[in-house]
PATI-855711 format. One line per field, with one value per residue (C-alpha): residue in one letter; x, y, z. Coordinates in steps of 0.5 Angstrom, whole numbers. Example, Ala and Ser with C-alpha at 12.3 -4.5 7.8 and 13.67 -1.06 7.14 Angstrom:
BEGIN
rest <- (A; S)
u <- (25; 27)
v <- (-9; -2)
w <- (16; 14)
! end
This chain:
BEGIN
rest <- (M; L; A; T; P; L; T; Q; P; V; P; A; Q; P; A; G; K; A; A; L; T; S; T; Q; R; A; E; S; G; G; E; S; A; T; A; R; P; T; G; Q; G; R; A; L; Q; Q; G; A; P; L; V; D; E; T; F; T; G; A; T; A; D; P; N; F; Q; A; F; G; P; A; C; L; T; G; A; P; E; G; G; A; P; G; D; G; A; R; P; L; T; G; C; P; P; N; A; V; G; P; V; P; P; N; D; A; A; P; N; G; Y; L; R; L; T; D; A; S; N; D; Q; S; A; A; V; L; Y; N; H; A; L; P; A; N; Q; G; V; V; V; T; F; D; Q; W; Q; Y; G; G; T; T; N; P; P; A; D; G; I; S; F; F; L; I; D; G; A; D; T; L; T; E; P; G; A; F; G; G; S; L; G; Y; A; Q; K; L; P; N; D; D; P; T; Q; P; F; L; P; G; V; N; S; G; Y; L; G; V; G; L; D; V; L; G; N; Y; F; G; D; W; E; H; R; G; N; G; C; D; T; R; S; P; A; G; T; G; F; R; I; P; A; P; G; S; N; M; V; T; L; R; G; P; G; D; G; T; T; G; Y; C; F; L; D; A; T; S; D; N; L; S; T; T; P; P; W; N; S; T; L; P; G; P; L; H; G; P; T; M; T; I; P; P; D; A; T; P; E; Q; A; E; A; L; L; E; P; S; R; R; T; V; T; V; E; V; S; P; A; P; N; P; V; I; T; V; S; I; D; F; H; D; G; N; G; V; Q; Q; V; L; S; T; P; A; P; N; P; V; P; S; T; Y; K; F; G; F; G; A; S; T; G; L; F; T; D; V; H; L; L; R; N; V; T; V; R; P; A; A; E; L; P; E; L; N; L; V; K; Q; V; S; K; D; P; E; V; P; L; P; L; S; P; G; D; E; V; P; Y; E; Y; V; V; T; N; S; G; N; T; E; L; T; D; V; D; V; T; D; D; H; V; D; D; I; V; C; P; K; T; T; L; A; V; G; E; T; M; T; C; T; G; T; Y; T; V; T; E; E; D; A; E; A; G; S; L; T; N; T; A; T; A; R; G; M; S; D; G; T; E; V; T; S; P; P; D; E; V; T; L; P; V; Q; R; G; P; G; V; R; L; E; K; T; T; E; P; S; R; S; Y; R; V; G; E; E; V; S; Y; S; Y; T; V; T; N; T; G; P; T; E; L; T; G; V; T; V; D; D; D; R; V; T; D; V; T; C; D; S; T; T; L; A; P; A; G; E; P; G; D; S; T; T; C; T; G; T; Y; T; I; T; A; E; D; A; E; A; G; S; V; T; N; T; A; T; A; N; A; R; S; D; G; T; D; V; T; S; D; P; A; D; A; T; V; A; V; V; A; P; A; A; L; S; L; D; K; S; T; D; T; S; R; T; Y; T; V; G; D; E; V; E; Y; L; Y; T; V; T; N; T; G; G; E; T; I; N; N; V; T; V; E; D; S; L; V; P; D; I; T; C; E; A; T; T; L; A; P; G; E; S; T; T; C; R; G; T; H; L; V; T; E; E; D; A; E; R; G; T; V; A; N; V; A; V; S; Q; G; R; L; N; G; R; Q; V; E; S; P; P; D; S; E; Q; V; E; I; V; P; P; A; R; A; D; L; S; I; E; K; A; V; D; A; S; E; P; Y; R; V; G; D; E; V; T; Y; T; Y; A; V; T; N; T; G; G; R; T; V; T; G; V; A; V; D; D; D; R; V; S; N; V; T; C; E; A; T; T; L; A; P; G; E; S; T; T; C; T; G; T; Y; T; V; T; R; E; D; A; G; R; D; L; T; N; T; A; V; A; T; G; D; G; G; V; R; S; D; P; D; R; A; T; I; T; V; R; G; K; P; D; P; C; A; K; K; P; C; K; I; V; L; R; K; T; D; K; H; S; G; K; P; L; A; G; A; V; F; E; L; W; K; E; T; N; G; V; P; G; L; Q; T; R; G; R; E; P; D; T; R; I; N; G; A; C; A; T; N; R; K; G; L; C; V; F; R; G; L; D; L; G; S; Y; Y; L; R; E; V; D; V; P; E; G; Y; V; L; P; R; K; R; V; T; G; P; L; E; L; T; K; D; H; T; R; L; S; V; R; L; A; N; K; R; G; E; P; C; K; G; G; G; K; H; C; K)
u <- (-185; -184; -191; -194; -199; -206; -210; -217; -220; -219; -224; -230; -232; -237; -244; -248; -242; -243; -237; -237; -237; -230; -232; -235; -228; -224; -228; -228; -221; -223; -228; -234; -241; -248; -250; -257; -263; -268; -267; -260; -257; -259; -253; -249; -243; -236; -237; -243; -242; -244; -242; -242; -241; -238; -237; -239; -246; -248; -249; -246; -248; -250; -246; -240; -238; -233; -227; -223; -224; -226; -232; -236; -234; -241; -245; -246; -241; -240; -238; -231; -231; -233; -230; -231; -234; -240; -244; -241; -242; -240; -233; -231; -229; -222; -218; -211; -208; -211; -217; -224; -229; -235; -242; -240; -245; -245; -237; -236; -230; -229; -224; -220; -215; -213; -206; -206; -201; -202; -209; -211; -218; -221; -228; -230; -235; -238; -242; -240; -239; -238; -231; -233; -231; -226; -226; -224; -224; -223; -223; -220; -215; -211; -205; -203; -202; -197; -194; -188; -182; -183; -191; -194; -196; -200; -207; -209; -214; -215; -220; -221; -225; -232; -234; -231; -233; -230; -232; -225; -218; -211; -206; -204; -197; -193; -198; -203; -209; -208; -202; -200; -195; -191; -190; -183; -181; -182; -183; -187; -192; -198; -198; -203; -207; -208; -215; -219; -218; -214; -213; -210; -207; -205; -201; -201; -194; -192; -187; -185; -185; -191; -185; -181; -182; -180; -185; -186; -190; -190; -189; -189; -188; -183; -182; -180; -179; -173; -172; -172; -174; -170; -172; -169; -168; -171; -177; -175; -180; -183; -188; -189; -195; -193; -198; -198; -202; -207; -206; -210; -209; -201; -199; -198; -199; -193; -190; -192; -189; -188; -187; -179; -174; -170; -173; -166; -164; -159; -161; -163; -170; -172; -180; -182; -188; -189; -191; -192; -197; -197; -200; -198; -203; -201; -206; -214; -216; -221; -226; -225; -232; -233; -232; -226; -223; -224; -220; -215; -215; -215; -207; -207; -212; -210; -214; -213; -215; -214; -216; -216; -218; -222; -219; -216; -210; -212; -207; -207; -206; -206; -206; -206; -208; -204; -208; -201; -204; -201; -208; -208; -202; -201; -196; -196; -198; -197; -200; -205; -205; -209; -214; -218; -224; -231; -233; -230; -231; -226; -224; -219; -214; -210; -206; -201; -195; -189; -190; -197; -202; -209; -212; -218; -223; -228; -231; -231; -233; -233; -235; -234; -228; -232; -239; -243; -250; -256; -257; -251; -250; -244; -244; -239; -238; -239; -232; -236; -234; -229; -232; -226; -225; -225; -232; -235; -242; -247; -243; -247; -245; -247; -247; -248; -251; -249; -254; -253; -258; -253; -258; -261; -268; -271; -271; -277; -279; -272; -270; -265; -266; -260; -261; -258; -261; -268; -270; -266; -267; -266; -266; -271; -274; -273; -266; -265; -260; -253; -256; -253; -255; -253; -258; -256; -258; -255; -254; -252; -247; -250; -247; -248; -244; -238; -239; -238; -232; -234; -240; -242; -249; -251; -255; -259; -262; -269; -272; -277; -275; -281; -285; -280; -276; -269; -264; -257; -252; -252; -246; -244; -239; -235; -232; -229; -232; -229; -233; -233; -232; -237; -238; -243; -246; -249; -253; -254; -257; -260; -267; -270; -271; -276; -274; -277; -276; -270; -266; -260; -260; -253; -252; -246; -244; -240; -237; -234; -230; -234; -229; -222; -220; -218; -223; -222; -226; -230; -236; -243; -249; -255; -262; -262; -255; -251; -245; -242; -235; -231; -225; -222; -223; -219; -221; -217; -219; -224; -221; -215; -214; -217; -223; -228; -229; -233; -237; -241; -247; -252; -259; -264; -271; -276; -283; -285; -282; -286; -292; -290; -289; -282; -276; -273; -267; -263; -256; -251; -244; -240; -233; -229; -225; -220; -224; -231; -236; -238; -245; -248; -255; -259; -259; -264; -266; -272; -273; -279; -281; -286; -291; -291; -295; -301; -309; -315; -321; -328; -332; -340; -347; -354; -353; -360; -364; -363; -361; -363; -360; -360; -360; -355; -351; -348; -342; -339; -332; -329; -321; -317; -310; -308; -300; -296; -295; -300; -302; -304; -307; -312; -316; -320; -319; -325; -325; -332; -333; -330; -330; -330; -330; -327; -329; -322; -315; -311; -311; -307; -306; -312; -317; -322; -326; -332; -331; -337; -338; -344; -344; -349; -351; -350; -352; -345; -347; -353; -350; -346; -351; -347; -343; -336; -332; -325; -323; -316; -315; -308; -304; -297; -292; -286; -286; -288; -295; -298; -304; -309; -311; -316; -324; -329; -337; -342; -349; -354; -357; -363; -361; -363; -367; -364; -362; -364; -365; -368; -367; -371; -367; -371; -370; -373; -372; -378; -374; -367; -361; -355; -348; -347; -354; -355; -359; -362; -363; -367; -367; -372; -368; -373; -371; -374; -370; -372; -367; -365; -360; -355; -350; -355; -352; -352; -347; -348; -342; -343; -346; -341; -345; -351; -354; -360; -365; -364; -358; -362; -368; -372; -375; -380; -378; -376; -372; -370; -363; -362; -356; -354; -349; -347; -347; -340; -338; -336; -344; -346; -350; -352; -356; -353; -354; -352; -353; -354; -354; -356; -351; -351; -347; -345; -344; -352; -352; -358; -359; -357; -362; -361; -363; -362; -363; -362; -356; -357; -351; -346; -340; -334; -328; -323; -327; -326; -319; -315; -313; -306; -301; -294; -288; -282; -276; -270; -263; -264; -257; -256; -264; -262; -267; -266; -267; -268; -273; -279; -286; -293; -299; -305; -313; -317; -322; -324; -327; -321; -317; -309; -306; -308; -304; -306; -312; -318; -320; -314; -314; -313; -306; -306; -302; -295; -289; -286; -279; -277; -274; -267; -271; -274; -281; -286; -293; -299; -305; -312; -314; -321; -323; -321; -316; -309; -302; -295; -291; -283; -281; -274; -268; -262; -255; -252; -259; -263; -270; -274; -277; -284; -284; -292; -294; -302; -308; -307; -314; -317; -323; -327; -323; -316; -316; -308; -303; -296; -292; -284; -280; -273; -268; -262; -255; -252; -249; -254; -255; -252; -256; -256; -263; -263; -267; -263; -262)
v <- (-94; -100; -102; -108; -112; -113; -119; -117; -111; -109; -113; -111; -111; -117; -116; -114; -109; -102; -96; -91; -84; -81; -79; -86; -89; -85; -87; -94; -95; -97; -103; -103; -103; -104; -98; -100; -101; -103; -107; -110; -113; -109; -104; -104; -108; -104; -103; -99; -92; -86; -82; -86; -82; -84; -77; -81; -78; -71; -69; -70; -71; -63; -64; -63; -56; -54; -49; -47; -50; -57; -59; -66; -68; -72; -66; -62; -56; -51; -44; -41; -42; -37; -35; -39; -45; -47; -53; -58; -56; -58; -57; -51; -53; -52; -56; -57; -64; -70; -69; -74; -71; -67; -69; -76; -79; -84; -85; -78; -76; -70; -66; -62; -59; -60; -59; -52; -48; -45; -49; -49; -54; -57; -61; -60; -64; -59; -64; -67; -75; -79; -80; -84; -91; -88; -87; -91; -87; -90; -86; -87; -82; -80; -76; -76; -72; -67; -62; -61; -66; -67; -67; -63; -62; -68; -69; -69; -72; -68; -69; -63; -62; -63; -58; -52; -50; -52; -47; -46; -50; -48; -46; -49; -51; -55; -55; -58; -55; -57; -53; -46; -43; -36; -36; -37; -35; -28; -24; -19; -24; -25; -31; -36; -40; -47; -51; -49; -54; -59; -66; -70; -68; -74; -72; -76; -72; -73; -67; -68; -61; -63; -67; -61; -55; -50; -44; -44; -51; -53; -46; -47; -54; -58; -64; -61; -65; -69; -64; -58; -51; -50; -50; -56; -58; -63; -63; -67; -72; -74; -80; -80; -81; -75; -74; -68; -67; -62; -54; -48; -41; -41; -45; -53; -58; -61; -67; -74; -79; -81; -87; -86; -91; -85; -80; -77; -70; -73; -73; -77; -79; -85; -87; -94; -94; -100; -97; -90; -85; -82; -85; -87; -84; -78; -77; -78; -76; -70; -75; -80; -83; -83; -91; -90; -85; -89; -95; -90; -88; -94; -95; -89; -91; -91; -93; -90; -92; -88; -91; -87; -92; -90; -87; -88; -91; -88; -91; -88; -93; -91; -97; -96; -101; -99; -104; -107; -114; -114; -112; -107; -106; -102; -97; -93; -94; -89; -87; -81; -75; -74; -72; -75; -70; -72; -71; -70; -66; -68; -65; -66; -61; -61; -56; -54; -49; -49; -56; -59; -65; -67; -69; -73; -77; -82; -87; -83; -88; -86; -91; -92; -96; -100; -102; -96; -96; -97; -90; -86; -79; -75; -69; -63; -56; -51; -48; -43; -38; -41; -42; -39; -44; -44; -41; -36; -35; -31; -35; -38; -45; -47; -55; -59; -66; -70; -76; -82; -87; -93; -99; -102; -99; -92; -88; -83; -78; -77; -72; -70; -69; -66; -65; -58; -55; -54; -52; -57; -56; -61; -60; -66; -72; -77; -81; -85; -91; -89; -81; -76; -70; -64; -61; -55; -52; -47; -47; -40; -42; -40; -38; -45; -48; -43; -46; -53; -51; -55; -56; -63; -64; -71; -72; -78; -79; -82; -85; -90; -96; -100; -98; -100; -94; -94; -90; -88; -89; -82; -77; -72; -66; -63; -56; -52; -46; -41; -36; -30; -23; -21; -16; -15; -9; -9; -2; 0; 6; 8; 4; 6; 13; 17; 23; 30; 34; 37; 32; 28; 21; 18; 11; 6; 2; -5; -7; -14; -17; -24; -26; -29; -23; -16; -10; -3; 3; 1; 6; 6; 9; 11; 13; 18; 19; 23; 24; 17; 16; 10; 9; 5; 4; -2; -9; -15; -22; -25; -28; -24; -18; -12; -15; -10; -3; 2; 8; 13; 18; 23; 24; 30; 29; 32; 34; 29; 24; 26; 26; 18; 17; 14; 14; 8; 8; 3; 3; -2; -3; -2; -4; -7; -13; -14; -9; -12; -8; -12; -10; -12; -14; -8; -7; -2; 1; 4; 10; 13; 20; 24; 27; 34; 39; 40; 42; 41; 45; 43; 49; 48; 52; 51; 50; 47; 54; 61; 68; 75; 81; 83; 75; 72; 66; 62; 58; 52; 51; 44; 45; 38; 37; 32; 32; 30; 36; 40; 47; 53; 60; 56; 61; 61; 66; 67; 71; 74; 73; 77; 76; 68; 65; 58; 54; 52; 55; 49; 43; 36; 31; 29; 34; 38; 45; 48; 55; 60; 66; 70; 74; 79; 78; 85; 87; 86; 78; 79; 81; 75; 71; 67; 67; 63; 64; 61; 60; 57; 55; 57; 56; 57; 51; 53; 60; 58; 58; 52; 53; 48; 47; 52; 50; 53; 54; 57; 59; 61; 69; 71; 76; 83; 86; 86; 93; 93; 98; 99; 104; 106; 110; 114; 118; 122; 117; 120; 123; 122; 126; 129; 130; 136; 135; 134; 128; 129; 122; 121; 116; 113; 110; 106; 103; 96; 93; 93; 98; 105; 106; 112; 115; 114; 115; 113; 110; 111; 108; 115; 120; 123; 128; 125; 128; 126; 130; 125; 121; 117; 113; 109; 103; 104; 111; 114; 119; 122; 123; 127; 127; 129; 127; 131; 127; 126; 124; 117; 116; 118; 114; 108; 107; 109; 105; 107; 103; 105; 102; 105; 105; 106; 105; 98; 96; 96; 96; 95; 91; 95; 99; 101; 106; 107; 113; 114; 119; 121; 122; 118; 115; 119; 114; 118; 117; 109; 109; 116; 119; 121; 124; 121; 125; 121; 126; 123; 125; 125; 123; 117; 116; 115; 119; 126; 129; 137; 138; 143; 142; 146; 142; 147; 144; 147; 151; 157; 153; 156; 151; 151; 153; 160; 163; 170; 174; 175; 168; 164; 156; 153; 151; 145; 146; 148; 146; 139; 137; 130; 126; 121; 117; 122; 122; 127; 124; 129; 125; 126; 129; 130; 128; 134; 137; 138; 142; 140; 147; 146; 152; 150; 145; 142; 145; 143; 142; 147; 148; 146; 151; 147; 148; 146; 139; 138; 137; 131; 128; 124; 121; 115; 110; 113; 115; 115; 118; 117; 122; 121; 128; 129; 135; 136; 138; 145; 152; 157; 163; 170; 174; 168; 165; 157; 157; 156; 153)
w <- (2; -3; -7; -4; -9; -6; -8; -4; -2; 6; 10; 13; 20; 22; 20; 26; 29; 28; 28; 34; 33; 34; 42; 43; 40; 45; 51; 49; 46; 39; 41; 37; 40; 38; 34; 32; 37; 33; 26; 27; 22; 16; 15; 9; 8; 6; -1; -1; -3; 0; -7; -13; -19; -26; -30; -36; -37; -39; -32; -25; -18; -16; -10; -15; -16; -22; -21; -27; -33; -30; -35; -37; -44; -44; -44; -50; -52; -47; -46; -43; -35; -30; -24; -17; -16; -21; -23; -28; -35; -42; -45; -49; -56; -59; -54; -54; -54; -55; -51; -52; -56; -53; -52; -51; -46; -44; -46; -42; -37; -32; -36; -31; -36; -43; -45; -45; -41; -34; -33; -26; -25; -19; -18; -10; -6; -1; 2; 9; 9; 16; 18; 24; 21; 16; 9; 2; -4; -11; -18; -25; -27; -33; -34; -41; -48; -46; -51; -47; -44; -38; -38; -32; -27; -24; -20; -13; -9; -2; 4; 9; 15; 14; 19; 14; 7; 1; -4; -7; -8; -5; -9; -16; -20; -15; -9; -14; -11; -4; -1; 0; -5; -5; -13; -14; -7; -9; -2; -7; -9; -5; -1; -4; 2; 1; 2; 8; 14; 10; 13; 7; 1; -4; -10; -16; -18; -25; -25; -18; -15; -10; -6; -5; 0; -5; -6; 2; 2; 9; 12; 19; 19; 24; 19; 12; 6; 4; -2; 3; 1; -5; -13; -16; -23; -25; -20; -14; -14; -21; -22; -14; -10; -4; 2; 6; 12; 15; 14; 14; 10; 9; 15; 15; 9; 12; 8; 11; 6; -1; -5; -5; -3; 0; 5; 7; 5; 0; -7; -11; -9; -13; -14; -12; -16; -20; -26; -29; -27; -34; -39; -46; -50; -55; -60; -61; -68; -68; -71; -66; -64; -56; -56; -60; -56; -50; -53; -54; -47; -44; -43; -40; -34; -27; -22; -15; -8; -2; 5; 12; 17; 23; 29; 34; 30; 23; 17; 10; 5; -2; -8; -15; -21; -27; -31; -33; -31; -24; -21; -15; -11; -5; -6; 1; 8; 14; 20; 19; 23; 29; 31; 25; 23; 25; 17; 11; 5; -1; -8; -14; -17; -23; -26; -32; -33; -37; -38; -40; -40; -40; -34; -33; -28; -28; -23; -16; -11; -3; 2; 9; 11; 16; 17; 19; 23; 19; 21; 23; 26; 27; 31; 30; 31; 24; 22; 18; 22; 27; 34; 39; 44; 50; 50; 54; 56; 51; 45; 40; 38; 31; 31; 25; 25; 19; 18; 14; 11; 12; 11; 5; 5; 5; 11; 13; 18; 20; 25; 30; 37; 42; 50; 49; 42; 40; 33; 30; 22; 17; 9; 8; 12; 7; 6; 0; 1; 2; 2; 7; 10; 14; 20; 24; 30; 35; 42; 47; 52; 59; 66; 68; 63; 65; 72; 70; 66; 59; 55; 53; 49; 46; 40; 37; 30; 29; 23; 20; 16; 13; 19; 24; 28; 27; 32; 31; 36; 40; 39; 43; 43; 49; 49; 54; 57; 61; 65; 60; 63; 68; 73; 79; 82; 89; 91; 98; 102; 108; 108; 115; 114; 110; 106; 105; 98; 98; 102; 99; 99; 99; 95; 96; 90; 90; 84; 83; 78; 77; 71; 69; 66; 68; 68; 66; 65; 71; 71; 74; 71; 75; 72; 77; 80; 76; 80; 81; 83; 84; 88; 83; 75; 74; 77; 78; 76; 80; 86; 86; 91; 88; 84; 87; 88; 92; 88; 91; 89; 92; 89; 91; 93; 88; 89; 84; 88; 94; 90; 89; 96; 94; 89; 86; 82; 78; 76; 72; 73; 66; 64; 59; 58; 52; 48; 50; 53; 60; 64; 70; 72; 74; 82; 85; 91; 94; 99; 102; 101; 106; 102; 100; 104; 99; 100; 96; 94; 93; 91; 90; 90; 87; 80; 79; 79; 75; 78; 76; 78; 85; 87; 92; 90; 96; 95; 100; 100; 103; 104; 105; 107; 102; 104; 110; 114; 118; 115; 118; 116; 112; 107; 101; 95; 90; 84; 85; 93; 98; 106; 105; 112; 114; 121; 122; 119; 122; 118; 120; 115; 112; 116; 112; 114; 111; 108; 106; 102; 97; 91; 89; 82; 78; 71; 68; 70; 67; 60; 60; 62; 67; 73; 73; 79; 81; 88; 91; 98; 101; 108; 111; 112; 116; 113; 106; 102; 100; 95; 92; 85; 83; 83; 79; 79; 74; 75; 70; 70; 67; 61; 60; 55; 48; 45; 37; 32; 25; 19; 13; 8; 3; -3; -9; -15; -19; -24; -26; -24; -28; -26; -21; -18; -10; -8; -1; 3; 9; 14; 19; 25; 31; 37; 36; 43; 50; 52; 51; 46; 46; 41; 35; 28; 21; 17; 9; 4; 0; 4; 10; 13; 16; 22; 26; 30; 36; 39; 44; 43; 49; 47; 41; 40; 33; 30; 23; 20; 13; 9; 2; -4; -10; -17; -20; -27; -25; -24; -30; -35; -29; -23; -17; -10; -3; 3; 10; 17; 24; 30; 37; 43; 46; 39; 37; 29; 25; 19; 13; 8; 1; -4; -12; -16; -24; -27; -34; -39; -42; -38; -38; -41; -37; -31; -31; -34; -33; -40; -41; -46; -46; -49; -50; -52; -55; -58; -66; -67; -62; -61; -53; -48; -47; -41; -39; -45; -43; -45; -44; -45; -48; -49; -54; -51; -55; -61; -66; -69; -68; -61; -59; -53; -53; -55; -51; -52; -51; -51; -43; -41; -37; -30; -30; -35; -35; -36; -39; -34; -35; -39; -44; -41; -39; -37; -37; -33; -31; -37; -40; -47; -52; -57; -54; -56; -54; -54; -53; -49; -47; -49; -46; -46; -53; -57; -61; -61; -67; -72; -71; -63; -63; -64; -65; -65; -60; -60; -53; -55; -52; -57; -55; -48; -48; -53; -54; -58; -60; -61; -62; -61; -65; -62; -64; -62; -60; -65; -65; -60; -55; -58; -59; -65; -71; -78)
! end
């Protein structure tokens, strides 16, 4: 396309007219309609921006997000860029190439790249702007100062569908951050996607690779680049403006048009631009001031305007002012892709590779191509995530409402209403002049929408301007809706009859496919029926043969059902459609159940009085047939009352009879103090027994006289006792109760031989009992107390009584803690325990020092001999205080007896009640003659 000089901007529509939404334009054939019901004539003229950012300051509009090394030179120096989209901040130091200085506000720039190799940068405006009256975007761009020849790569401006998110650019290099890319056409490399929901990519292509479809740019497109898909040196479209159309992921971004006089497939493809995109600036001194840098950069400035006119016949127009004295010149004009998005989001990208350049931006403005209503509303369906079409019942539709104040006064109390969507949420209620916000709301598709085949809903925005209500033109969105997978269940049984316990109820289930897709895996779940079977488990789409099937199942009536009088069970049909579970609405059926045979019993007596032994207690029993069948042979059984008689023994449903019986109070009843007895009524139905729940009554009985005993224990405690003395105790036992006590005896905790003169005591009678106790050495030196109680048959037991005596003498230490001597025998050579050595223990009892085993008065040997065990131990226990001697009498085989075979004296005293002796044996041969004692 040849460049055409422009002397005036594109004219605006006449004042008082308003642009329609995309839906309204499609319906009206593109004619304008009145858009402002109130406050007409106050809308902005074309040229008032929706976005106006110079990028000269230290900060920028926060809706702009940086990607890669994009940064603000007007801000203080920043650090290295992070990953992903982020707020715009200052540029890091030590840039490559002639870049403008940092911290340069108000003479700053948006720097996309410096002249380093392999840089990829973008700035993204992820905030929807209205597209219903087209869009005009103007910006200053600089491409200059490359360190290579040719310079590279270029700058892109791109628009995406504003219903999607813009959080990262597309592939870089020849794709300039807009299109897709398979690096070097190498199938082993990952296929890099283009920008989300791209609509238009404008490449200000210095190097020229954006023009060609090398590296799978335009993948899947019918129309390919004139330069084809091969790699070309030099790049095929240098110093060229190239347009690429819609794309998403790795598909699309097709070649649309370019500033070339040759769009055939035969090279060369010469650019028709009236000036160079690349600027002449090659140096900026490191100490240049911001103003000096600005002056040096001015020859490299290019002002670019991209316009997409409104639907229904949108046109893309690109104009450039090369600042060479020729003014703004139209360089490209071509039909825009249809359909046009309802809203736009936009971004800029730039990159370097083996070849480099510095890429700068300034003065970005975005405005509608024609006048907007004072309050503009665009309604759209969010693409994050993509909503699959056609819709089905139950799907949720995420709507977005892009509201713009296109007037010249602030709007307050702004809200949005939708005839289908409740609870629309807006981020604010006040909009400044030119400000846009996005409100959100969700709608769930209904069966009624599916019946209608489509969903159309209309929204309107409202606000207040200086006390006057302003209303936007309505905007509507229509979406196709199909019936979703569905299944219907009808459940039937025989409702005219009643059922009894144990009978089977047969159920029939008709399952019908109500949706447009085949259903598989058809089953019926019933909360009481477990054996439902279906003739077919696959159903054809609704309206086609085989779209229904019959299922059957049975249920056996239980006693619980009979108690309730009926049984209701609920079922649902289940199936799958293309991997999705489908469930019907529940269907239920109720059948009547005859009440089971049942009796109730009400037992009563006079409980207002007390009874004594010999009294008769009269009981009255009321038996009622509470079931649904006649019961015969009615009787009453009572745990204490025999011979109960009833007035009637056959009861029809609801009938009652009275039965009577008596109980004679016994001594056992008096012992318990009450009579509590339980009764049940019984009858027969068709050979089986029917029994009522039990009922009981309790009457109070005057208790009998209580049996009781007392005891007085006596002993002669006037003089102290000694070890070995016999102590005699006497016990006076008296019946202090009102009943005769038999089996009278005395339990004493020390005396085991108590005898009583009498063992049966009438009330008030007494008897004397006696017993003896011999004082032991353990009792010596302390007061001795023992306790006794009198007992009788039937668990009669007196309170305890005690008696205390004093025992003379010193306490025997060996009584409290047994005295003992422990011998440990070892091998003298190894020190290991020695088993099998035999010892005798003697106690000195003749008063002569030294062990005396013979003579008229020898010492006393203590028990038998002891052989050491495998641990080499002999333990002598139960010893008294005194002097002892150990005498070794034998040794194990291979050992010899020591010359000194007696060890002692060993003294057990009150301070040393346990002694330990350690002895050892030598190994050796027996002496001649067989003796074990050798030198």
